[in-house]
N, C-alpha and C positions, 0 to 999 in steps of 0.2 A: 768158577764164572763159566756157564754154558754158554757154547758157539752161538745163540743167538742174543744173548746178552754182549757177546762180542762183535757182533755187528752193530747193534744197537750203541754200543759207545763209539764204533767207531764214526759213526752217525750223528754224533754227539758231537766229537772231534770235527768234523768239518763244518758244522754248524757254528762253532765257536771260532775254528780261524778264519772262516767267510765274514765273522765279525772280527777279528782281531786284522785282519787284510782289507776291512771294508771293501770287496771286492768278491764279489762272489763267482765269476767265472774262472777270476785265478781261484779259487778255494778247490771249487769242481775241476779243473786240470791236474792239480796236486791230487786231490784226494779218487779220482777217476770216476767222477761223479759227472751224468749230465746235469746241466742246470733244470728242465724239467724236474728231473730226480729231487733236484736242492729243494723247489720249491713244493714238493709235495712231501716230503721229511720236515721240512719246518712247519708247511701246514700242520702235520701228523702231529712235531710236538708242542706245538701252538695250543689244539685242540687235547691235548692225552698227555700231556708230560713223557716222561723217559718212558712211559710202557706205551706209548704210541710211538715209540720208534722201535719197537719190538717185530719181527716179525709174523704176521698171523698165519696159524695151521690153515690148510686149503680145505674145503667143504667137502668130505666122503660127496663122491656120486655125484659132485658138480663140473658139470660142463657148459658154461655160458655162451659156445657156438654151437651148440647141438642144434637142429632144426626141431622145432616144436611136434609133435605127434600129429596132431590135427594137420597142420600147414605138410606134415611131411606126410602121410596117405590121401591129400588128397592131389599131391605133385603126383605122384605115382598111378592112381587113378586117372588122372586127364593124361597122363603117360600112357598109360596102355587105351585109353578112348580114341587117343588122336595117333595114334601108332601108324606107321605109313605102310599100307597094304592091307588096314585091320577093316576098309569099306571097298564098294563094290565101284563106289564112284572115282572118278578120273583124279589121278595122281597131282593135275591141278589145282583138285578143288584139298589137297590135305594142307592141312596146315605146316608141313614140313616141307614145303615144294621150296623148288632151289628155280633160281634164275641162271640164264644162260647170254650175259649179253656179248654181241657179235657187234662187229664192227663193220658195217659198209663199204663197202670198196667204188 
């Protein structure tokens, strides 16, 4: 039995325990899973059977939080175009201007 199969059997054991106890929270507490994980595991098992409990390999080169290249280029171009001191205009016309609030006496 591979390590992935052992994890899948553990997930199946949690589903069976929840059914036996008739208490999802207690089964999750005993097995060390969150309730959210339980329902994700349950849904995966219902849709795909035992194979749905096996951990899926990651997709090579996949970085879901990476900024798309077009947007990255646009942000860089805008930051260069609007950087402080880039124009001869007054600093108060800069999009990066800061304000100083003073309390009158």
